[in-house]
N, C-alpha and C positions, 0 to 999 in steps of 0.2 A: 442779774443781781440775785443774791440769796434772799429767799422769801422768809420774812420774820413773822408775818401774821396775815390772816384773811378775815375780813369783817364784812358781814352782810348788813345792809341798811334797807329794811323793808319800809317803803314810804307809800303813803296812801292819802288822798285828798278827796273829800266828798264833792260831788258836782252840785252847784247851785240849781242847775236845771238838768235832770237826768235825760239822757238821749238814747235813742233806740236804733238798732240795726236789725237785720232779718232774723236774728236768733234771740232777740229780746232786749231789755233795757240795760244800760250801763249806769250805775249810781256813783261810781268812784273812778278816779284814775290812779293806778298803782304801778309800782315798779320795785325791782330788787336792784339796788346799786351795790356792786361788789367792789370792795376796796382791798387791794393786795399791797401790803406794806413791805418795802424792801429793807435790807439790813441797815441802810443809811437813813432810814426814816422817810424816804420818798414813797409816795403812794401812786399806784396805778388804779384807774377806775374802769369798770365795765358795767353793762346793764343786762339783766335778764328781762326781756320784754314780757309784759303781761297783757294778754288779750283782754277784751273788755269785761269778761266775766270770770277771769282767772284769778284765784286767790294767790297773792304774791308769796305767801308763806310756803307754798309747795316748793318753789325753786330754792328759797332760802334753806329749807330743811335738807335738801340734797347737798348743798354746799357745806352746811354746818355738820352734817352727820355722815356723809359719804366721801366728800372730797377734801375737806380742810386738812385733815391729818396727813393725807398723802402728799400735800404740796409744801407744808411747812418745812423749811430747811433746804428745799430744792432751789435750783437756779431758774429764774424766770425766762432766761434765754432758751431754755430747753422746752419751749412752748409746745412743739409737736410731740415730744416725748411724753410730756405731762398729759396732753390731750388723749393720746392713745392709752396711757395707763388708766386714766380716769374713766374713759369710755369702757375699757375692759372691766373695770371694777363693777360697773352697773349693767353690764351686758345681759345678765340673766333677768333683770327686772327693769331696765331703763334704756332701751335702744331708741326711744323717741319721747316726745312729750316733755314733761317737766325736768326729767333727767338731763336731756340735751339742752333744754332751755337754761338750766342752771350752769351747765358746762360752758355755754356760750358766753355768759356774763363773766365767768372766771377767766376764760381765754382772752377776752377783750382786755381785761385788766392786766393780764400778763404782758400783752403787746403794748399797752399804754405805758406800763412801767419800763419796758425795754426801750421804747422811744424816748422817754425822759432820760434814761441812763445814757443813751447814745447821742442824744441831742438831735434826733431825727423824727419826722412825722412817720406814723405807722405805714403809710402808703409807700414810702421809700424803702422801708424794711421789707415790704412785701414784694419788691421788685421794681418799683418806680411808679411814676404818675403819667398816665396817658392823657390827663386833662387837669386843668386848674379850676374849672368851674363846670357845673352841670345844670341843665335845664330842670327846674322843679315844677311838678304838678301838684295842685292843691287837692288834698283829700278832706272831705267834709260831708255835708249833706245828710247828717244823721237826723232822725225824726224826733220831735218832742211832743209831749202829750197835747199841748194846745196849738201845735203848728197847723198851718193851712197849706196844703200841697196840691199842685206843684208851685203855687205862687211864692211860698217861702224859698223854695229851691231856686227859682228864677232870680229872686233878689240876691241870694247868696252867690250865685254864679256871676252875676254882674259885678258884685263886690270884688271877686277874685280877678276878673278882667281889669277892673280899675286899679287893683294893686300890682298889676304887671305880670300875672301868671299867664303862661301860654297854653296851659292845659289844666284839666280838673277831673276828678273821679267822683262819680255819684254813688251813694249807697242805696241799693235797691234790694229787691227780694220780698216785696209786699203784695204779691199776686201779679200774674202776668199782665192783665189789663191795666192795672195801676202803674206798673213799671213802664210799660210801653208809652202810655200817655205822659208820664213824668219825664222820661228821657226825650221824647219829641218836644215837649215844652221848653226844656233847657236848651236843646240844640237850636231851636228857633230863636231863643233869646240871645245866645252868644254868637250865632252865626257859624259858617262852615269852616273858618280858619282856626278856631280853638280846638286843641286836642281834647276830645271828650271820651272818658272811659266809664265803665260801670262795674261795680263790685257787688256781687249777689250773695257773698258769704254762704255759699253752698245751699241756697234755699230750694233748689228745684231738682227734679229728676231729668233724665236725658230727653224725654219727649217734650216736656214743657220748655226746656232750654232750647230745643230745636225751633219751636214756634217763635220764641222771643227773638232769637238770632235772625230768623228769616223775615220777621215783620219789621225789624229795626235796620235792615240792610240800607235803606235810603239815608239813615242818619249818620252813616260812616263813622262809627265809633272806632277809636284807636285800638282798644282791646276790651274784651269781655273777661272779667275776672271771677274765678270761683263760681261758675254757674251751677256746678253739681258737687257732690261730696268729694273730699280730697282723697278718698280711697279708690275712686272709680276711674282707673286708668283707661279701660276700654271705652267708657262713656265719653271721656275727653277726646280720645282718638276718633270716635265717630263724629263728634261735633266739629273737629278742627277744620275740615275742608268745606264746611257749609257756608262760609262767609269770607269776605275780603278783609274783615277785621281780624286782629290777632286774638287767639285764645290763650289766656294766661292763668296761672295758678302756681302754687309751690310754697306758700308760707307754712304749710303743714307737712312739708317734706323735710326729714331730719337726716342730714348727712349725705355723703357721697354714695353709700350703698343704696339707699332709697331712690336717690336721683337717677342712678344708673338704670334702674328698671323702667322709669318713665322715658328716659332718652331712647332706650332700645325700642320702646313701643311707639315712638314718634307721637307722643300724646299732646304736646303743647308747642305753641309758637314762642312763648315767653315764660321763663322760669323765674320765680319770685321768692327765693329763700330770704328769711329775715336774719340778718347777721346776729341779732340778739336772741335768737331762738333756735336757729337751725345749725349752730355749731361754732359760732365765733369766727375770727379771722382764719384760724388754722384750718378748719374744716370747710368754710365757705370758699376759701381760695381754691381748694381741691374741687369743689362743686363747680366753680367758675371754669376751671381747666377742662372739666368734663363737657360743659356746655360749649366751650370753644372747640373741643375735639369733634363735637356733633354739629358745629357751625350754627349754633342756636343762641338766641338772645337771652341775656339775664338782665332783669331790672329788679333789684332787691325790693322786698317789702320793708317798709319802715313805719313803725307805729309805737313810739315810746317817748321817753324824755329827751332832753338835749344831749345827754350822754350817748344814747343810741343813735341819735341823729348825726352827731359829730363823728362817731365811729363809722357809721354807714357811709359818710362822705369820704373817709379815708379808704374804705373798701372800694367804692365806686371809682375813685381816682386810679386804682390799681387794675381795673378791669380793661382788658384788651377789647377793641372792637372786633366783632365777628361778622364778616372778615375785615381785615385791615383794608382801607381804601383811602383815596385822597379826600373824598367827602363821605365819611362813614355814617351809618345810622348809629347815633350815640345812645348810651343808656340814659335813663332819667332818674330823678330823685323824687320819691314820694314824700311830700311835705304835709304832714297832718296839721290841719287848721281847726280841728274840732276843739271843744272846750278842754283845757288842760291847765290846772292851777299852777304847776311848777315846771312846765316843759323847758322854757328858756331861762327862767330865774335860776334854775339849778346850775346853769353854766354861765352865769353873769351875762346872759344875752350875747354870747360870744360867737355868733355866726352872722354872716353878711349875705343878704338877699339883694341882688342888683339886676335890674332889667330882666326879671324872670328867671335868673340863674342864681344858684347858691354857690358862693365862693368856697373852695375847699381849703381849710386851714393848713398852713405850712409850719405851724409850731410843733414842738416835739410831742410824741405820743399821739393821742387822738385829736390834739390841737386846741383843747379847751381846758379850763380849770373848773373844778367842782366847788360850788358854794356850800360850805359846811353849815352855814346858818339855815339854808333852805333844807338841807338834809335833816337837821335836827328838828326843824319846824314840823315836818311831815312824817318823821320816823315813828313807827308803831311797834317795833320790837325792842 
């Protein structure tokens, strides 16, 4: 469909109780919701994911000042053509970070618009659906100023088990001794059958990470995420074979070119690009093909509003198992359960969580509708 307009909605909501991860406090939940308006007035929506301390205005500025004029009047079905043109436009100053973060939201909106025009979910336009539901693990366990740990974490973990989650991911990175005690306490509370993961948000160097991995071997974590900085390919490669747990990272890898270097190095067991930050459907599908070629797992990172969550479900539906098998190891969905004032309200609570699984929408586009009242309530631009 011919593109008539591109609108950026910068939305921000203050948190009643700020929460902390290894790099500091989050005081707001923010996002950039990208609206691409077609010639007939139909709108496609995408999201530029905002990390906890990321100003949403950065991604919006790229769209408004670098990308918008290049897509007005173009055909949204030319999604890959548009992606490559836009990437080339910012190549001298934006091969990663906010430039690709912005391009991701725009690309998702193209695909949502195309799905609505053709009456198909994006997953079918990407090549089809390998699954209709996906096991979700709960992400949470952020720290608050008046929290008591690990006691509060144990209580939170038990609430997720009662809600039906089969797995959960802890936020750690608050000194090795603290992390080890914390993880052991949660493992004891939930038992051996719950998938337990730990996200360090690159808090440590290789030496400290080695110690943590080896001391936690009896806890049988499903994966260790972002133990060390996202630039340290050789460090991850050195850590990978120290444990029976998987080593995971990748939310800071932008596009197929960056991913190729990590795959060639054999640095990770699980790659975690975020659809709303690492390239959108167009580029992340190519990243998925590369991981498949290396027979390596992809479990996307997801940390945004309901728009990003719904789009990620469409992407996960299209991911082939690596390798194909009668009883394959399936990908998972990261389901953020931390405080978020507009996560599901923004999509009219339009997703279904059943028996530990998220049902993948089969409606056109990304499968949900955007609540404009919520957009306007939290919009700051």
